[in-house]
N, C-alpha and C positions, 0 to 999 in steps of 0.2 A: 415417453421422453421425460427425463427429470426436469424439474423446475430450475432454470439457470439463474433466476433473479437473485437469489442469495449469493451465488458465486460471483455474478457480475458486480454486485454491490461491493463485495469484499475486494475483488480484484481492483476495482476502480479506486477504492479508498485505502487499500492496505499497503501498497508498496512503500511509499516514501515516508514511512513512519520512523525514519532513522534518527540518529542520535544528536545528543547535545555536544557542543564544542568541547566540553570537558571530557567527553568520551574518547577523545583521541585527537591527533593532530589533523590539520587540513589535509585533504586527500591530494595525492599527486595524480598525474594523468597516466593513461595506459593501464597495464596490468597491476601496477602498484596501487593506482587509484581505485580500481575495482576491488582489490583485496582489502584496502582500507575501508571502503564503503560497506563491504560485506561484514567486516568486524563491527562497524558502527550500527549496523542493522540488527544485530543479534539481541534477543530479549523480547520483552513484552511492550506493546504499544497500544494506544487507544485512538480510535477515529473520533475526532472532535467536530469537524465540519465537512460538508460536501455540498457544492452548488452545481447541479447539472446544467449543461449548456442548453438543453431543451427541456420543456416541461415533461415530467414523468407521468405515466398512467397512474391512476389512483392507488392500485395495489402496490406498485413499486415505490410511490411516494410514502405510503404507509410503512413499508419495510424500512426505507431510509430513515424516517422519523424515529422508528423504534430502535434502530441500531446506533444512531449518533450518540456519542458519549458512553455507550455500553459495549460496543464491539471491541473485543480485545484480540489482537493479532500477535502471535508469538513466532519469532524467527529462530530456528535452530539449524545451523549449517546452511544448506541450500533449500531447506524445507520451511513451510509455514503452516500454521493452524490458525483458524479464526473461530471465535466463540462469542455469540451474542444472543439476545432474546430469540431471534429467528434464524440464526446461522450457526452451523457447526460443520466446518469443512476444512480440508487440507489440500496441499499441493506442493509445488516447488517453484522457485524463482531463479532467474538468470539475470545478472547484471551485465549489460552490454558495454556501457561506458561510464566512467566516473572521473571527474576532474574538479579539483577544489571542492566546492559544495554542490556541484551539479551532477545528476545521475540519470541514466536511462536504463530501463529494465523491462523484462517480460515476466508475467506470472502465468504459470501453466497449471490449469486445473486438473482434476483427477481424470477427466476425459481426454486430456491432451491438447485442449484449446488454449492458445496463448493470448494474453491481454497486454497491451503496451502502455507504459507509463513513463513519465519523466518528472523530475522535481529538484528541489534545492533545500539544503539545510538552512534554517533561519533561527539561530539561537536555540531555544528549547523545542522548536517546532520543525516539522518538515512539511513544506508546501508542495503539492503535487498536482499534476494534470494527467487525467486518464483519457486515452484516445478512442476507446471502443464503446459503441452504443450498446445498451441504452444508458450506460453510466459514464458517458463522455462528460467531463467537467473538471472542476477544481476542488481540492480539499486540503485538509490539514490533519496531521497526526501528531500525537504527543506521547512521550515515554510514559508507560503505566507504572504505578507503584506496586 
């Protein structure tokens, strides 16, 4: 069975790395909101913080420490790739809802497992919450240069 820790770290931290207010107008609700959020999500983002709800086992905490500030996630269409010191994975994502700056989504890894996230745009940052263990917690992403 492949090691899922890198995927889970990515999934928990990657989704809501969406855009700056200057990247587009505020989202509307419904399908228009989802389409606007998808446009804001496109491009490269960097995971800057993540605070798990529960203490991580030492290997997972080490992985998290190595990836913060280094993990770059690129969104193209409905696909994502993530590359960092210990991660090189890809998959797809689905936005379920989006209204104003609030979004909920699922990330689907290459094995078909879905991971739930929600978040909000906050100026140049996106603050998110990941719902699935072991990476249940809160984080921040920022547009990469």
